[in-house]
C-alpha positions as semicolon CSV with decimal commas, in nm:
position;residue;x (nm);y (nm);z (nm)
1;M;0,000;0,000;0,000
2;K;0,132;0,345;-0,091
3;S;0,172;0,605;0,179
4;P;-0,012;0,939;0,139
5;D;0,321;1,124;0,123
6;N;0,446;0,920;-0,172
7;P;0,543;1,157;-0,460
8;S;0,381;0,917;-0,707
9;N;0,043;0,966;-0,536
10;K;0,081;1,345;-0,549
11;T;0,162;1,336;-0,921
12;S;-0,140;1,117;-0,993
13;S;-0,367;1,345;-0,790
14;I;-0,242;1,658;-0,966
15;G;-0,294;1,493;-1,305
16;L;-0,647;1,390;-1,212
17;I;-0,734;1,737;-1,083
18;F;-0,592;1,896;-1,400
19;M;-0,799;1,662;-1,619
20;V;-1,123;1,733;-1,429
21;V;-1,068;2,111;-1,440
22;T;-0,992;2,095;-1,812
23;L;-1,310;1,899;-1,882
24;L;-1,523;2,132;-1,672
25;L;-1,386;2,444;-1,838
26;G;-1,396;2,303;-2,190
27;A;-1,746;2,156;-2,184
28;P;-1,938;2,482;-2,134
29;L;-1,740;2,648;-2,411
30;A;-1,834;2,377;-2,659
31;G;-2,199;2,406;-2,567
32;L;-2,188;2,783;-2,582
33;S;-2,040;2,792;-2,931
34;H;-2,300;2,544;-3,050
35;S;-2,593;2,738;-2,905
36;K;-2,468;3,058;-3,067
37;G;-2,456;2,878;-3,403
38;I;-2,830;2,809;-3,429
39;Y;-3,054;3,065;-3,598
40;Q;-3,427;3,105;-3,656
41;S;-3,390;3,196;-4,022
42;K;-3,180;3,077;-4,312
43;E;-3,076;3,438;-4,380
44;E;-2,932;3,482;-4,028
45;A;-2,738;3,157;-4,058
46;Q;-2,607;3,259;-4,402
47;K;-2,487;3,593;-4,264
48;R;-2,292;3,412;-3,991
49;A;-2,163;3,157;-4,243
50;D;-2,021;3,441;-4,452
51;E;-1,854;3,590;-4,143
52;I;-1,675;3,269;-4,048
53;G;-1,579;3,157;-4,397
54;C;-1,846;2,901;-4,488
55;I;-2,026;2,899;-4,821
56;T;-2,358;2,741;-4,731
57;V;-2,593;2,665;-4,439
58;H;-2,780;2,358;-4,319
59;Q;-3,100;2,287;-4,133
60;N;-3,098;2,139;-3,783
61;N;-3,452;2,042;-3,680
62;D;-3,655;2,362;-3,726
63;R;-3,353;2,595;-3,708
64;W;-3,061;2,689;-3,933
65;M;-2,686;2,662;-3,882
66;P;-2,390;2,804;-4,075
67;C;-2,176;2,577;-4,296
68;A;-2,260;2,255;-4,480
69;D;-2,269;2,056;-4,153
70;E;-2,172;2,082;-3,788
71;R;-1,829;1,934;-3,853
72;E;-1,744;2,216;-4,093
73;L;-1,894;2,472;-3,854
74;H;-1,672;2,357;-3,567
75;R;-1,368;2,349;-3,794
76;Q;-1,431;2,710;-3,899
77;L;-1,496;2,823;-3,540
78;R;-1,164;2,674;-3,426
79;K;-0,987;2,890;-3,686
80;Q;-1,128;3,207;-3,529
């Protein structure tokens, strides 16, 4: 059994804490960018598509999103 003062335990704990913090900080940002990418009208989505470098838009349920698909949208947003 490892003792609590073992440097290996401290390194593992720091790594785990870093991973949890990274996930918590990154998750809301992904959701936020997605929610800002959904528009009521095709025209609004096309305007945003032009701003971020996409040529077309696509429909997502009853709403519109910039770019040909979500994969392209996320790729363009990462370039910003």
